[in-house]
C-alpha positions in Angstrom: 40.4 -24.7 111.1 38.7 -24.7 107.7 36.8 -22.0 106.0 33.0 -22.4 106.2 32.5 -23.6 102.7 35.1 -26.4 103.0 33.8 -27.4 106.4 30.2 -27.6 105.1 31.3 -30.0 102.3 33.7 -32.0 104.5 31.2 -32.7 107.3 28.5 -33.8 104.9 31.0 -36.0 102.9 32.2 -37.7 106.2 28.6 -38.2 107.2 27.6 -39.8 103.9 30.7 -42.1 104.0 29.4 -43.5 107.3 25.7 -43.4 106.6 25.9 -44.9 103.1 28.7 -47.4 103.1 27.6 -48.7 99.6 29.4 -45.6 98.2 33.0 -46.5 97.5 34.1 -42.9 97.7 32.7 -39.4 98.3 34.7 -36.8 96.5 34.9 -33.2 97.9 35.0 -31.8 94.3 33.7 -32.8 90.9 35.9 -35.6 89.5 38.0 -34.9 86.4 36.5 -36.1 83.1 39.6 -38.2 82.2 39.6 -40.0 85.5 38.4 -43.6 85.7 35.8 -43.9 88.5 35.2 -47.0 90.5 31.5 -46.8 90.9 29.3 -46.3 92.9 30.8 -42.9 94.0 29.5 -39.5 95.0 30.8 -36.0 94.7 29.9 -32.8 96.5 30.4 -29.2 95.2 29.3 -25.8 96.2 26.8 -24.2 93.8 26.5 -20.9 95.7 27.3 -19.7 99.2 25.9 -16.2 99.8 26.7 -14.4 103.0 24.1 -12.3 104.9 25.6 -9.7 107.3 23.9 -9.7 110.8 24.5 -7.7 113.9 27.5 -9.3 115.5 27.6 -10.8 118.9 30.3 -12.5 121.1 29.9 -16.2 121.8 33.2 -16.8 123.6 36.4 -15.2 125.0 39.3 -17.5 125.7 42.8 -16.8 127.1 45.8 -16.8 124.9 48.6 -18.8 126.4 51.5 -16.6 127.3 49.6 -13.3 126.7 47.8 -11.9 129.7 46.8 -8.7 128.0 44.7 -10.2 125.1 41.9 -12.7 124.6 40.8 -14.6 121.6 37.2 -13.4 120.9 34.8 -15.4 118.8 32.0 -13.5 117.1 28.9 -14.5 115.1 28.8 -12.0 112.3 26.2 -13.3 109.9 24.9 -16.4 108.1 25.8 -18.5 105.1 22.9 -19.7 103.0 24.5 -22.3 100.7 23.4 -24.5 97.9 25.3 -27.8 97.3 25.2 -30.3 94.4 25.6 -33.9 95.3 26.1 -36.3 92.3 26.0 -40.0 92.5 27.3 -42.3 89.8 26.3 -45.9 89.5 26.8 -48.8 87.0 23.1 -49.4 86.4 19.8 -47.6 86.7 18.6 -50.0 89.4 21.8 -49.3 91.5 21.4 -45.6 91.0 17.7 -45.7 92.3 18.8 -47.8 95.3 21.6 -45.3 96.1 19.3 -42.3 95.7 16.9 -43.9 98.2 19.7 -44.6 100.7 21.1 -41.1 100.4 17.6 -39.6 100.7 17.0 -41.6 103.9 20.5 -40.5 105.3 19.8 -36.8 104.6 16.4 -37.1 106.2 17.5 -39.3 109.1 15.9 -37.1 111.7 12.5 -37.5 110.1 12.8 -41.3 109.8 14.2 -41.7 113.3 12.2 -39.2 115.3 9.4 -38.0 113.1 11.2 -34.6 113.1 11.6 -32.2 110.2 13.0 -33.3 106.9 16.8 -32.6 106.5 19.7 -33.1 108.8 21.8 -30.9 111.1 25.5 -31.7 111.5 28.1 -30.1 113.8 31.0 -28.6 111.8 34.0 -29.9 113.8 36.4 -27.9 111.6 34.5 -24.6 111.8 34.0 -23.5 115.4 31.6 -26.5 116.1 28.7 -24.5 114.7 25.6 -26.4 113.4 25.0 -26.7 109.7 21.6 -27.6 108.2 21.2 -29.6 105.0 17.9 -30.1 103.1 17.3 -31.9 99.8 15.3 -29.5 97.5 15.7 -31.1 94.1 17.0 -34.1 92.2 17.4 -35.2 88.5 18.1 -38.6 87.0 20.5 -37.9 84.2 19.3 -40.4 81.6 21.0 -39.6 78.3 22.4 -41.4 75.3 25.9 -40.8 76.7 25.0 -42.4 80.0 23.8 -45.6 78.3 26.9 -45.8 76.2 29.3 -45.4 79.1 27.3 -47.4 81.6 27.5 -44.4 84.0 24.1 -43.6 85.5 23.9 -40.4 87.5 21.5 -38.7 89.9 22.1 -35.0 90.6 20.8 -33.8 93.9 20.5 -30.2 95.1 20.7 -29.4 98.8 20.2 -26.1 100.6 21.1 -25.1 104.1 22.6 -22.6 106.3 25.0 -22.0 109.2 26.3 -19.1 111.3 29.3 -17.2 110.0 32.1 -16.7 112.6 35.1 -14.5 112.9 37.8 -15.0 115.6 40.1 -12.1 116.5 42.5 -11.1 119.2 41.5 -8.2 121.4 43.1 -6.3 124.2 41.4 -6.6 127.5 40.8 -4.1 130.3 42.1 -5.3 133.7 40.6 -4.2 137.0 43.3 -3.1 139.3 42.6 -3.6 143.0 44.4 -1.1 145.3 44.6 -1.7 149.0 44.7 1.5 151.1 45.3 2.0 154.8 42.3 3.6 156.4 42.8 5.9 159.4 40.6 5.5 162.4 40.1 9.3 162.5 37.1 10.5 160.6 36.8 14.1 159.5 33.4 15.7 159.0 32.6 18.9 157.3 29.5 21.0 156.8 28.7 22.7 153.6 30.0 26.2 153.5 32.5 25.7 156.4 36.0 26.6 155.8 38.6 23.9 156.5 
């Protein structure tokens, strides 16, 4: 099981690797400056990941093998509202523009397929199977003198989204004990105030 931040990055990276096969690699962190990159590539990093506390509620209770007195209880305790940075590096400006368009379409797949809302929702397989939302909110083509000298053309995309925050903990359970009692056929009746 991953933490929420890692799962948010991992699920989007896996999705982009499948949806945009033109990318040779999708890094889960910003590449080191001294590393030779085989372009086109992408990288994903977390810009911010604020947590909002909400009233907790239970979404599941599961048995713990070998322990009949406890259950594993999964709570939703709040929400993460994250901002991610997705960078794409290409050899040429034309390739960069084409990759931007492919990634834009992949991130807005629901809109292009079903005429639904912009953005995409993905299930976080490594974080309690919760649903994470991703929406593109900004992009910048990084055209600089350095880019032209190194033949490395970059687009920086900002995505925002959210997912529920979960906590799983072990809790003792109360058991109902059923007691069988023999009942006598004889019934006693009493009136109020009578001595027995």
